[in-house]
C-alpha positions as CSV (number, residue, x, y, z in Angstrom):
1,Q,82.8,78.5,-209.8
2,V,82.2,74.8,-209.4
3,Q,78.9,74.4,-207.6
4,L,75.4,72.9,-207.5
5,V,72.6,75.2,-206.3
6,E,69.2,73.7,-205.3
7,S,65.9,75.5,-205.3
8,G,62.2,74.9,-205.1
9,G,61.8,73.5,-201.6
10,G,59.1,74.7,-199.3
11,L,56.1,73.8,-197.2
12,V,53.3,71.7,-198.7
13,Q,50.4,69.7,-197.5
14,A,50.3,65.9,-197.7
15,G,49.2,64.9,-201.2
16,G,50.7,68.0,-202.8
17,S,53.5,68.4,-205.2
18,L,56.8,70.3,-205.5
19,R,59.5,70.6,-208.2
20,L,63.1,70.9,-207.1
21,S,65.8,72.3,-209.4
22,C,69.5,72.0,-209.2
23,A,71.6,74.3,-211.4
24,A,75.2,73.2,-212.1
25,S,78.1,75.4,-213.0
26,G,81.9,74.8,-213.5
27,I,81.5,71.1,-214.6
28,I,80.9,69.4,-217.9
29,F,77.3,68.7,-217.0
30,R,76.3,66.5,-219.9
31,I,78.8,63.8,-219.1
32,N,78.0,63.5,-215.4
33,D,75.6,61.2,-213.6
34,M,73.5,63.2,-211.2
35,R,71.7,62.3,-208.0
36,W,69.1,63.6,-205.5
37,C,69.6,62.6,-201.9
38,R,67.8,63.6,-198.8
39,Q,68.4,63.8,-195.0
40,A,65.7,64.0,-192.4
41,P,66.5,65.2,-188.8
42,G,68.2,62.5,-186.8
43,K,68.5,60.2,-189.8
44,Q,71.2,59.2,-192.3
45,R,71.4,60.7,-195.7
46,E,69.7,58.5,-198.3
47,L,69.7,58.2,-202.0
48,V,66.4,59.3,-203.6
49,A,67.0,59.2,-207.3
50,T,69.7,58.9,-209.9
51,I,69.9,59.9,-213.6
52,S,72.8,58.9,-215.8
53,S,74.5,61.0,-218.4
54,G,72.5,59.0,-220.9
55,G,69.2,59.6,-219.2
56,E,68.7,56.3,-217.4
57,T,66.8,56.8,-214.1
58,N,66.7,54.9,-210.8
59,Y,64.6,55.5,-207.7
60,A,64.5,54.5,-204.1
61,D,61.6,52.2,-203.4
62,S,60.0,54.7,-201.0
63,V,59.6,57.3,-203.8
64,K,59.1,55.0,-206.9
65,G,56.0,56.0,-208.8
66,R,55.7,59.4,-207.0
67,F,59.0,61.2,-207.9
68,T,60.5,61.8,-211.3
69,I,64.1,62.8,-211.9
70,S,65.0,64.5,-215.2
71,R,67.7,66.7,-216.7
72,D,68.1,69.5,-219.2
73,N,71.7,69.5,-220.4
74,A,71.2,72.7,-222.4
75,K,70.4,74.4,-219.1
76,N,72.9,72.5,-216.9
77,T,70.0,71.6,-214.6
78,V,68.6,68.5,-213.0
79,Y,65.0,68.3,-211.6
80,L,63.1,66.3,-209.1
81,E,59.3,66.3,-209.6
82,M,57.7,65.2,-206.4
83,N,54.0,64.2,-206.4
84,S,51.7,62.7,-203.8
85,L,54.0,63.9,-201.0
86,K,53.8,62.3,-197.6
87,P,55.0,63.6,-194.2
88,E,57.8,61.1,-194.3
89,D,59.2,62.9,-197.3
90,T,60.1,65.8,-195.1
91,A,63.9,66.3,-195.3
92,V,66.6,68.5,-196.7
93,Y,67.1,67.5,-200.3
94,Y,70.6,67.6,-201.8
95,C,71.8,67.6,-205.4
96,N,74.9,65.5,-206.0
97,A,77.4,65.0,-208.8
98,P,79.1,61.9,-207.5
99,R,82.1,61.6,-209.9
100,I,83.5,64.8,-211.3
101,G,87.0,65.4,-212.7
102,S,89.3,63.2,-214.6
103,S,90.4,59.5,-214.1
104,Y,93.4,60.9,-212.3
105,Y,91.4,62.9,-209.7
106,T,87.7,62.4,-209.2
107,H,85.5,63.7,-206.3
108,S,81.9,64.2,-205.3
109,L,80.2,67.6,-205.5
110,W,77.2,68.5,-203.3
111,G,74.7,71.4,-203.3
112,Q,73.8,73.3,-200.2
113,G,70.4,71.6,-199.9
114,T,66.8,72.8,-200.0
115,Q,64.2,72.1,-197.2
116,V,61.0,70.2,-198.1
117,T,58.4,70.1,-195.3
118,V,55.2,68.1,-195.8
119,S,52.4,68.6,-193.3
120,S,49.7,66.2,-192.4
């Protein structure tokens, strides 16, 4: 099966931490760039963090210094460590492999999402 499965979401108080995991199957994980995105109710989906196949990371300004994206190629898993959580971080968090396949046919793969709720 070609899929991404997120886990680790939940309810946490402001200032707390969560670690999200995304397990990939059916793709050559090590050569793929990976992303975490999120979507809050009534808002557009936004990019949170990116990690390249070589391990280079990039973050949205809103989470920089608080979130850390990482990957374990041996486990086909990408992680998002979230610290100092704020109520505005409340959203459904999605794992994304933006460019899978060959140069002849490439498409984006998304997970089902995991809910993160931060209370004040």
